C-alpha positions as CSV (number, residue, x, y, z in Angstrom):
1,M,-13.1,20.5,5.9
2,K,-16.0,18.1,5.2
3,L,-15.3,15.7,2.8
4,K,-17.7,12.9,1.1
5,L,-18.4,10.1,3.1
6,S,-19.0,7.8,0.8
7,A,-15.4,8.1,-0.8
8,L,-13.5,8.4,2.7
9,M,-14.9,5.7,4.5
10,A,-11.3,4.6,5.1
11,L,-10.0,7.4,5.8
12,F,-12.2,8.4,8.7
13,L,-13.3,5.8,10.2
14,P,-16.2,7.3,11.8
15,I,-17.5,4.4,14.5
16,F,-21.1,4.9,14.6
17,A,-23.7,3.5,17.1
18,F,-25.6,0.6,15.5
19,A,-28.7,1.2,14.2
20,E,-31.0,0.0,11.6
21,D,-31.2,3.6,9.9
22,K,-27.6,4.3,9.5
23,L,-26.9,0.2,8.5
24,D,-27.2,0.0,4.8
25,S,-27.5,-3.8,3.8
26,G,-26.5,-3.0,0.2
27,D,-23.4,-1.3,1.0
28,T,-22.5,-4.3,3.9
29,A,-23.4,-6.9,1.1
30,W,-20.9,-5.3,-1.5
31,M,-18.0,-4.5,1.0
32,M,-18.4,-8.2,2.2
33,M,-18.1,-9.2,-1.3
34,S,-15.2,-7.3,-2.2
35,T,-13.3,-8.5,0.6
36,A,-13.5,-12.0,-0.7
37,L,-12.8,-10.6,-3.9
38,V,-9.6,-9.4,-2.6
39,L,-8.9,-12.2,-0.5
40,L,-8.9,-14.8,-3.7
41,M,-6.6,-12.5,-5.5
42,T,-3.5,-13.8,-2.5
43,P,-3.8,-17.7,-2.3
44,V,-4.9,-18.0,-5.4
45,G,-4.7,-15.2,-8.4
46,L,-1.0,-14.3,-7.0
47,A,0.4,-17.4,-6.1
48,L,-0.8,-18.6,-9.4
49,F,0.6,-15.9,-11.3
50,Y,4.0,-16.3,-9.4
51,G,4.0,-20.3,-9.5
52,G,4.1,-20.4,-13.4
53,M,6.3,-18.2,-13.6
54,T,9.2,-19.7,-11.4
55,R,11.0,-23.0,-11.8
56,S,9.6,-26.3,-11.4
57,K,11.4,-27.1,-8.5
58,N,10.8,-24.0,-6.6
59,V,6.7,-23.9,-7.7
60,L,5.7,-25.7,-4.2
61,N,7.9,-22.8,-2.2
62,T,6.7,-19.9,-4.2
63,Y,2.7,-20.7,-3.7
64,A,3.9,-21.1,0.1
65,M,5.9,-17.9,0.3
66,V,2.5,-16.4,-1.0
67,M,0.3,-18.2,0.7
68,G,1.9,-18.5,3.9
69,A,2.7,-14.7,3.7
70,F,-1.0,-14.4,3.5
71,V,-2.1,-16.0,6.6
72,V,0.9,-14.7,8.8
73,A,0.1,-10.9,7.5
74,F,-3.7,-11.0,8.4
75,L,-3.1,-12.2,11.5
76,V,-0.3,-9.8,12.0
77,W,-3.0,-7.3,11.0
78,I,-5.5,-8.2,13.6
79,V,-3.2,-8.4,16.6
80,A,-1.5,-4.8,16.0
81,G,-1.7,-3.8,12.4
82,Y,-4.8,-2.4,12.1
83,S,-4.2,-0.3,15.0
84,I,-1.5,1.3,14.0
85,A,-2.9,2.0,10.7
86,F,-6.2,3.0,11.8
87,G,-6.3,3.9,15.8
88,T,-5.4,7.4,17.1
89,N,-2.4,8.7,18.7
90,E,-2.7,11.3,21.9
91,S,0.6,12.6,20.7
92,A,-0.1,14.8,17.3
93,M,3.4,14.4,16.7
94,L,3.3,10.5,16.2
95,Q,-0.3,10.8,14.9
96,N,1.5,11.7,11.8
97,V,3.0,8.5,11.0
98,F,1.7,6.2,13.8
99,G,-1.9,5.4,15.0
100,G,-1.0,4.1,18.4
101,F,-2.1,0.6,20.0
102,N,-5.8,1.5,21.0
103,H,-7.2,-1.2,19.1
104,V,-4.8,-4.0,19.5
105,L,-6.7,-7.1,19.0
106,L,-9.3,-5.4,18.1
107,D,-9.9,-3.5,21.8
108,G,-12.7,-0.9,21.6
109,I,-14.3,-2.1,18.4
110,K,-17.8,-3.8,19.0
111,W,-19.5,-6.1,16.8
112,T,-22.7,-3.5,16.6
113,D,-19.9,-0.7,15.6
114,L,-20.3,0.9,11.9
115,S,-18.1,2.4,9.5
116,G,-20.3,4.7,7.7
117,T,-23.2,2.6,6.3
118,Y,-21.4,-1.1,7.3
119,P,-20.3,-3.0,10.1
120,T,-16.6,-2.1,11.2
121,Y,-15.7,-5.5,11.4
122,V,-16.0,-6.0,7.4
123,F,-13.8,-2.5,7.2
124,V,-11.0,-4.7,9.5
125,A,-11.5,-7.3,7.2
126,F,-11.3,-5.7,4.1
127,Q,-8.2,-3.5,4.8
128,G,-6.9,-6.9,6.1
129,T,-6.7,-8.1,2.8
130,F,-5.1,-5.6,1.6
131,A,-2.7,-5.6,4.3
132,A,-1.4,-9.5,3.2
133,I,-1.5,-9.3,0.0
134,T,1.3,-6.2,0.0
135,I,4.0,-8.1,1.4
136,A,2.9,-11.3,-0.7
137,I,4.3,-9.4,-3.6
138,A,7.3,-8.8,-2.1
139,S,7.9,-12.3,-2.5
140,G,8.3,-12.3,-6.0
141,S,11.5,-10.8,-6.0
142,V,13.5,-13.5,-3.7
143,I,12.2,-16.6,-5.0
144,G,14.5,-19.6,-5.0
145,R,17.0,-18.7,-2.5
146,M,15.4,-17.2,1.0
147,K,14.9,-19.3,3.9
148,F,11.2,-19.9,4.5
149,S,11.8,-19.4,8.1
150,T,13.2,-16.0,7.5
151,W,10.4,-15.2,5.7
152,M,7.8,-15.5,8.0
153,V,9.7,-13.5,10.4
154,I,10.0,-10.8,7.7
155,V,6.4,-10.7,7.1
156,V,5.7,-10.5,10.7
157,L,7.8,-7.3,11.4
158,W,7.3,-5.7,7.9
159,G,3.7,-5.5,8.4
160,L,4.3,-3.6,11.6
161,V,7.3,-1.5,10.7
162,V,6.4,-0.4,7.2
163,Y,3.2,-1.1,6.2
164,A,0.9,-0.2,9.0
165,P,2.6,3.1,9.2
166,I,2.4,4.0,5.6
167,T,-1.1,3.0,5.6
168,H,-1.6,5.5,8.6
169,M,-0.2,8.3,6.7
170,V,-2.5,7.9,3.5
171,W,-5.3,6.7,4.9
172,G,-5.3,7.6,8.4
173,G,-7.5,10.3,8.6
174,D,-7.4,13.9,10.0
175,G,-3.9,14.4,11.7
176,A,-2.0,11.4,9.5
177,Y,0.9,13.5,7.7
178,L,0.0,12.3,3.6
179,F,-3.7,12.7,4.5
180,D,-3.6,16.0,5.9
181,A,-1.5,17.0,2.8
182,G,-4.1,15.9,0.5
183,A,-2.3,13.0,-1.4
184,L,-4.8,11.4,-3.6
185,D,-4.3,7.2,-3.4
186,F,-7.7,5.7,-4.3
187,A,-7.0,2.1,-3.5
188,G,-3.2,1.3,-2.9
189,G,-1.0,2.8,-5.4
190,T,1.7,4.1,-3.0
191,V,0.4,1.9,-0.1
192,V,0.3,-1.4,-1.7
193,H,2.0,-1.4,-5.2
194,M,5.2,1.1,-5.0
195,N,5.3,-0.2,-1.2
196,G,5.6,-4.0,-2.0
197,G,7.2,-3.8,-5.4
198,L,10.2,-1.5,-3.5
199,A,10.3,-4.1,-0.5
200,G,10.7,-6.9,-3.0
201,L,14.0,-5.0,-5.1
202,I,15.5,-4.0,-1.7
203,L,15.5,-7.7,-0.4
204,A,16.3,-9.1,-3.8
205,I,19.4,-6.5,-3.4
206,L,20.6,-7.3,0.0
207,I,20.0,-11.3,-0.5
208,G,21.9,-11.6,-3.5
209,K,21.5,-13.0,-6.9
210,R,20.3,-16.4,-7.4
211,A,22.8,-18.9,-8.6
212,G,23.4,-19.1,-12.3
213,F,21.4,-16.1,-12.6
214,N,22.3,-14.8,-16.5
215,K,24.0,-17.8,-17.2
216,T,21.8,-20.6,-16.4
217,A,18.2,-20.6,-18.7
218,M,15.6,-20.0,-15.9
219,K,12.1,-21.7,-17.4
220,P,8.8,-20.9,-15.9
221,F,7.1,-23.9,-14.9
222,S,3.7,-22.9,-16.3
223,I,2.8,-20.3,-18.4
224,M,-0.4,-21.3,-18.3
225,L,-0.7,-20.9,-14.7
226,T,0.5,-17.5,-14.9
227,A,-2.3,-16.5,-17.5
228,A,-4.6,-18.2,-15.0
229,G,-3.4,-16.0,-12.0
230,A,-3.5,-13.1,-14.3
231,A,-7.1,-13.7,-14.8
232,L,-7.9,-14.2,-11.2
233,L,-6.1,-10.8,-10.1
234,W,-8.4,-9.5,-12.4
235,F,-11.5,-10.7,-11.0
236,G,-10.4,-9.8,-7.5
237,W,-9.4,-6.8,-8.8
238,Y,-13.3,-5.6,-9.3
239,G,-13.1,-6.0,-4.9
240,F,-9.6,-4.1,-4.6
241,N,-10.6,-1.0,-6.6
242,G,-14.5,-1.0,-6.5
243,G,-14.6,-1.8,-3.0
244,S,-12.5,1.1,-2.2
245,A,-15.7,3.4,-2.7
246,F,-16.9,1.9,0.7
247,G,-20.4,1.1,-0.7
248,A,-22.5,0.0,-3.6
249,N,-22.7,3.7,-5.4
250,A,-21.6,5.3,-8.3
251,I,-17.8,5.8,-7.2
252,A,-18.0,1.9,-7.0
253,G,-19.7,2.3,-10.8
254,L,-16.5,4.1,-12.0
255,A,-14.0,2.3,-10.6
256,V,-15.0,-0.9,-12.2
257,L,-15.3,0.4,-15.5
258,T,-11.9,2.6,-15.3
259,T,-10.2,-0.7,-14.1
260,T,-11.5,-2.7,-16.8
261,V,-10.8,0.0,-19.4
262,A,-6.8,0.4,-18.0
263,T,-6.2,-3.3,-17.6
264,A,-7.3,-3.9,-21.1
265,A,-5.2,-1.2,-22.6
266,G,-2.2,-2.4,-20.4
267,A,-2.5,-5.8,-21.9
268,V,-2.8,-4.4,-25.8
269,A,0.1,-1.8,-25.1
270,W,2.4,-4.8,-23.7
271,M,1.2,-7.4,-26.7
272,L,2.3,-4.7,-29.2
273,L,5.4,-3.7,-27.8
274,E,6.6,-7.6,-27.9
275,W,5.3,-8.0,-31.3
276,I,7.5,-4.6,-32.2
277,V,10.8,-5.4,-30.6
278,Y,10.4,-9.0,-30.2
279,K,8.1,-10.0,-33.6
280,K,6.1,-12.2,-31.4
281,P,3.6,-11.2,-29.1
282,T,3.6,-14.0,-25.6
283,L,1.1,-15.3,-23.5
284,L,3.1,-14.1,-20.4
285,G,3.5,-10.5,-22.0
286,I,-0.2,-10.4,-22.3
287,A,-0.6,-11.5,-18.7
288,S,2.2,-8.9,-17.7
289,G,0.4,-6.2,-19.4
290,I,-2.9,-6.7,-17.5
291,I,-1.2,-6.8,-13.6
292,A,0.5,-3.4,-15.2
293,G,-2.6,-1.7,-16.1
294,L,-4.1,-3.3,-12.9
295,V,-1.5,-1.5,-11.0
296,A,-1.3,1.6,-12.4
297,I,-5.0,2.5,-12.4
298,T,-5.6,1.6,-8.9
299,P,-4.8,5.2,-7.1
300,A,-6.6,6.7,-9.6
301,A,-9.8,4.2,-10.0
302,G,-12.4,6.4,-8.6
303,F,-10.9,9.7,-9.8
304,V,-10.8,9.4,-13.5
305,D,-12.8,9.1,-16.6
306,V,-12.5,6.4,-19.7
307,S,-9.9,8.4,-21.7
308,G,-8.2,9.0,-18.3
309,A,-8.1,5.4,-17.9
310,L,-6.8,4.6,-21.2
311,I,-3.8,6.7,-20.8
312,I,-2.9,5.5,-17.6
313,G,-3.3,2.1,-18.3
314,I,-1.0,2.5,-21.6
315,V,1.6,4.2,-20.1
316,G,2.0,2.3,-17.1
317,S,1.9,-1.1,-19.2
318,I,5.0,1.1,-21.1
319,F,7.0,1.8,-18.0
320,A,6.5,-1.8,-16.8
321,F,7.9,-3.1,-20.0
322,F,11.0,-1.0,-19.6
323,G,11.3,-2.1,-16.0
324,V,11.0,-5.7,-17.0
325,V,13.2,-5.9,-20.4
326,K,15.6,-3.0,-19.8
327,L,16.2,-1.8,-16.6
328,K,16.7,-4.8,-14.9
329,K,19.4,-5.5,-17.4
330,I,21.0,-2.2,-17.0
331,L,21.5,-2.2,-13.0
332,G,22.0,-5.7,-12.8
333,Y,19.7,-6.9,-10.1
334,D,18.1,-10.0,-9.7
335,D,14.0,-9.7,-9.4
336,S,13.2,-12.9,-9.7
337,L,9.6,-12.5,-11.0
338,D,9.8,-8.5,-11.7
339,A,7.5,-7.4,-8.5
340,F,9.7,-4.1,-8.8
341,G,9.4,-3.3,-12.4
342,I,5.4,-4.0,-12.6
343,H,4.4,-3.3,-9.3
344,F,6.8,-0.7,-8.1
345,L,7.1,1.2,-11.4
346,A,3.4,1.2,-12.6
347,G,2.5,2.3,-9.2
348,L,4.6,5.0,-9.5
349,W,3.1,5.9,-12.8
350,G,-0.7,5.8,-11.7
351,A,0.5,7.9,-8.3
352,L,1.7,10.7,-10.1
353,A,-0.9,10.4,-13.1
354,V,-3.6,11.1,-10.7
355,A,-2.5,14.9,-10.2
356,F,-3.2,15.3,-14.4
357,F,-5.9,13.1,-15.1
358,A,-8.5,13.3,-12.0
359,L,-11.4,14.8,-13.1
360,D,-11.7,18.0,-11.3
361,D,-15.6,17.0,-9.5
362,K,-15.3,17.8,-6.2
363,D,-17.9,15.4,-5.2
364,L,-15.0,12.6,-6.7
365,L,-11.9,13.9,-4.9
366,W,-11.6,13.5,-1.3
367,D,-9.0,16.5,-0.4
368,G,-5.6,18.2,-1.6
369,P,-5.0,21.2,-4.0
370,L,-7.2,19.9,-6.9
371,K,-10.2,19.8,-5.0
372,E,-9.5,22.8,-3.2
373,S,-8.7,25.2,-5.7
374,G,-8.6,23.3,-9.3
375,D,-4.6,23.4,-8.7
376,R,-3.3,20.5,-10.7
377,M,0.5,21.6,-10.4
378,G,-0.1,21.6,-6.8
379,Q,-1.3,18.3,-6.7
380,F,1.5,17.0,-8.5
381,W,3.9,18.1,-6.2
382,V,1.6,16.8,-3.3
383,Q,1.9,13.4,-5.0
384,I,5.4,13.7,-5.3
385,E,5.7,14.3,-1.7
386,S,3.6,11.1,-1.4
387,V,5.9,8.9,-3.4
388,L,8.9,10.4,-2.0
389,I,7.9,9.7,1.8
390,V,6.6,6.0,1.1
391,G,9.3,5.1,-0.9
392,A,11.7,6.4,1.9
393,W,9.9,4.6,4.7
394,T,10.1,1.5,2.6
395,L,13.5,1.4,2.2
396,V,14.7,2.3,5.4
397,G,12.0,0.2,7.2
398,T,12.7,-2.9,4.9
399,V,16.5,-2.9,5.4
400,I,16.1,-3.1,9.4
401,V,13.7,-5.3,9.0
402,Y,15.9,-7.6,6.7
403,Y,18.8,-7.9,9.2
404,V,16.6,-8.1,12.2
405,A,15.0,-11.2,10.6
406,S,18.6,-12.6,8.9
407,A,19.9,-12.5,12.6
408,L,16.7,-14.1,14.2
409,T,16.7,-16.8,11.6
410,G,20.8,-17.5,11.5
411,G,20.9,-16.1,7.7
412,A,18.7,-15.0,5.3
413,R,19.7,-17.5,2.5
414,V,19.3,-20.9,1.9
415,S,22.4,-23.2,1.5
416,E,24.0,-24.0,-1.9
417,E,23.1,-27.0,-1.8
418,D,19.4,-26.4,-0.9
419,E,19.2,-23.7,-3.9
420,Y,20.7,-26.2,-6.3
421,K,18.2,-29.3,-5.2
422,G,15.5,-26.7,-5.1
423,L,13.6,-25.4,-2.4
424,D,10.3,-27.6,-2.6
425,E,12.2,-30.9,-1.5
426,S,14.9,-29.1,0.8
427,I,12.2,-26.7,2.3
428,H,9.2,-28.5,2.3
429,G,9.8,-31.9,1.5
430,E,7.5,-31.8,-1.4
431,K,7.4,-32.1,-5.5
432,E,5.1,-31.0,-7.8
433,L,6.1,-33.3,-10.3
434,N,6.7,-36.8,-9.1
435,L,8.0,-38.2,-12.3
């Protein structure tokens, strides 16, 4: 079965001999720019978004958790994560979930190799920024009570045990289980957002609630920083979604437009929900709606038209609003910065919505029942299978990683005294405001 190369660069990863007639300078420039945009999202956009929402005594720790996750996770990706995700395994059974170790430290990949029309090294860097932001998303759930040392060990282990195998199953090409099943995930609804959001919830439950949760007011440090972070995330997301077309092509243009429409729709939906429920629209709510819209459209950005993007963005924001405002209270978990409520729930909706809103266009679709026979219900069941498998792998893998990391670092939770004092001073010896 032949699939459109421009839409499947990350899936098949063909490595061609370097030649001027195959290298496209426009595609190369776009992919390098997209890599830079996605990089901006984590140590700047996400760090500011999370940092503004946390308490003043933990703001530097929050930023360090995100930035530390990025730099460590990227190196883990280079050492072995890329190989597990996009390598090949001689065993057909293992190839379903695991790419092997044939590209450890990028062994076997030369600087002259191409992934389609641009250098393979650029693809490695681009995908590395995805690996780094995914675990950074999960940090938002455990802010204010996890040891930094434990977090760093979790980042290393989780990137290898959870992220890389899931990436392989969804995007790993022929022989990878969910890829062969025809699951559609344009830029990471399951791989990144469901994965990172669910991991955050699991870690939050395992480590326990913050001292004073639901008893003490935990006011955000700076809503302006959070709003600025949301704006920078939106900016960087054009690389996230547009870059997932793997070239400067029409699919990238479609992804840029649908991303903008869904994000604006998500922000408006959250604003109106707050206006109706609480009688006041908040800046924090608008920023949260922006992220919800971005997350929801991510798995569908290159598959849907404007009307589909509008509906996906609105409903994704409603799902996330419910998760943040209602579900957390009903179930009583302490997801510090709502990584689960926004990333998992909006990502789940977007992953399932692909089946119903994707255009029945064989030039856009990668694979699956919708492409093969126009079977939307068949595609829906494939999407359900993908979210269930990703959810189960994330659940089991994150639990294992947490307990191993806790054992290696003498427990995951900071002391009561350190938690009360604040992690900026107790862990990092720094203060944001020296008043």
